[in-house]
VOGU-3710 file (C-alpha; in Angstrom, 3 decimals, decimal comma):
1> mlflkgnmii> 115,299/83,638/97,128  114,706/82,907/93,498  117,860/82,892/91,375  117,370/83,983/87,783  120,078/83,285/85,218  120,914/83,948/81,612  118,619/85,438/78,992  115,687/86,003/81,284  112,392/87,763/81,459  111,424/89,522/84,687
11> nneivkgfas> 107,706/90,235/85,139  107,017/92,551/88,060  103,448/93,055/89,234  104,840/95,417/91,899  108,152/97,131/92,718  110,742/94,460/93,530  114,330/94,428/94,708  117,108/92,438/93,055  120,821/91,829/93,551  123,640/90,837/91,242
21> adkiirifdk> 127,328/90,081/91,686  127,969/90,964/88,042  130,207/93,993/87,526  128,084/95,330/84,671  124,328/95,124/85,111  122,165/95,457/82,008  118,381/95,571/82,201  116,159/96,259/79,187  112,492/97,249/79,161  109,630/95,410/77,437
31> dkkpfyffns> 110,586/97,043/74,128  114,191/95,881/74,660  115,363/99,487/75,135  118,001/100,175/77,816  116,304/100,609/81,192  118,957/100,177/83,885  122,697/99,961/83,210  125,107/100,044/86,091  128,872/99,506/86,392  129,403/98,248/89,904
41> vkpltsfnlp> 132,464/98,602/92,108  130,885/96,560/94,900  130,926/92,759/95,147  127,097/92,778/95,194  124,780/95,449/93,786  121,188/95,770/94,983  118,637/97,612/92,881  114,917/97,954/92,290  112,765/97,466/89,235  109,340/99,118/88,933
51> kgtyysdndi> 106,198/97,315/87,883  106,692/96,030/84,333  108,441/93,512/82,108  112,234/93,478/81,786  114,952/91,464/80,098  118,500/90,802/81,270  121,465/88,545/80,596  122,808/89,018/84,136  122,762/86,589/87,026  120,145/88,220/89,234
61> kalkepvkyk> 118,792/87,234/92,624  115,309/88,395/93,633  115,303/89,994/97,085  112,546/89,544/99,676  111,676/93,237/99,443  112,645/96,329/97,460  115,784/98,284/98,300  114,794/101,033/100,748  115,767/104,659/100,213  115,337/107,662/102,475
71> itmpkferni> 112,805/109,781/100,599  112,406/113,385/101,705  109,875/115,562/99,923  110,340/119,293/100,513  107,412/121,281/101,881  104,924/122,047/99,110  105,064/125,628/97,842  101,481/125,419/96,604  98,711/122,891/96,169  96,805/123,321/92,920
81> krpkvivwtw> 94,031/120,775/92,406  95,079/118,388/89,681  92,498/117,479/87,029  91,359/113,836/87,044  92,879/113,298/83,602  96,257/114,589/82,436  96,594/114,747/78,649  100,154/114,012/77,492  100,850/115,237/73,959  103,936/115,058/71,775
91> gnnpnkativ> 104,862/117,954/69,489  107,401/120,654/68,784  108,087/122,507/72,020  111,034/124,912/72,330  110,675/124,660/76,141  111,086/120,854/75,899  108,085/120,302/78,231  105,199/122,562/79,233  102,221/122,000/81,516  98,980/123,976/81,549
101> lekgfvlldn> 98,023/123,323/85,158  94,339/124,304/85,030  93,621/122,161/81,961  95,867/119,208/82,801  97,568/119,440/79,435  101,262/118,669/78,904  103,190/119,167/75,680  106,383/117,116/75,507  108,879/117,899/72,769  109,257/115,196/70,124
111> swknfppfvv> 112,989/115,017/70,871  112,215/113,127/74,126  110,918/110,146/72,118  114,535/109,106/71,473  115,493/109,071/75,158  115,376/106,076/77,500  111,932/105,644/79,098  113,172/106,516/82,600  114,162/109,988/81,318  110,638/110,586/79,989
121> tyikyhelgh> 109,234/109,350/83,320  111,427/111,885/85,134  110,199/114,688/82,871  106,560/113,676/83,369  106,895/113,601/87,156  108,710/116,944/87,026  105,785/118,498/85,153  103,292/116,995/87,628  105,444/118,418/90,406  104,370/121,899/89,336
131> yhfkseigad> 100,978/121,227/90,947  102,882/121,450/94,247  105,932/123,556/93,418  106,396/126,884/91,644  110,153/126,375/91,455  111,992/124,102/89,062  114,099/122,754/91,958  110,892/121,807/93,797  109,445/120,080/90,727  112,759/118,219/90,351
141> ayarcmmlkr> 112,475/117,068/93,981  108,943/115,843/93,331  110,131/113,842/90,300  113,011/112,373/92,301  110,782/111,303/95,213  108,059/109,848/93,001  110,552/107,841/90,975  112,198/106,399/94,102  108,754/105,406/95,420  107,912/103,728/92,110
151> gynpsqigma> 111,054/101,583/92,092  113,535/103,553/90,049  117,126/103,737/91,242  119,155/106,795/92,245  121,559/106,277/89,339  118,647/106,357/86,859  117,230/109,507/88,424  120,629/111,211/88,382  121,115/110,245/84,748  117,604/111,479/83,873
161> srlslspkss> 118,434/114,816/85,471  121,697/115,098/83,515  120,124/114,056/80,205  117,028/116,231/80,472  118,621/119,481/81,649  120,858/121,834/79,716  124,276/122,977/80,970  122,570/126,264/81,920  120,749/124,270/84,612  123,873/122,817/86,205
171> hrieacyhal> 122,700/124,046/89,638  119,620/121,790/89,293  121,749/118,812/88,259  123,998/119,396/91,286  120,977/119,747/93,601  119,650/116,428/92,303  123,029/114,754/92,818  123,321/115,995/96,408  119,741/115,033/97,246  120,278/111,526/95,833
181> kktel> 123,406/111,098/97,977  121,185/111,652/101,031  118,741/108,892/99,994  121,191/106,127/100,856  120,354/104,238/104,029
//
């Protein structure tokens, strides 16, 4: 196993697993924005990083393979053919995010630009989830499953759910929390 130390750069061509004995884990994305922050209670914390470039000042050990999670996608409620190209647009959107399924057009509210990138990724996968789910809970499940497959961690997904949903959607936040608890192997 490769042991990385200090002010390091991590370049992932694919999803990779890592471990650290540090109590506070701090990973930044290529733009040096917070990507993964975790306060650990365990002597060793294992986590994944998706494809990309990251920075950290932690002592991190590369694992032989990514951390495995139990990923359970609910049965699709519908299956609308997705256009080959999805157009992501920023603008003023009182709904925070809206997808026009037939046209493959998504309008994300400008307010999301100030959020950590993993939150925007969650929102994007949620919107894509509407090609398979009518319900918001189903689209949330799609986002959760896709993010786990792409190397994001349950704590990031839970935080994305909490940051992207209003208190009126507390039932969705709780559903996400309970589903993430079941992903642990």
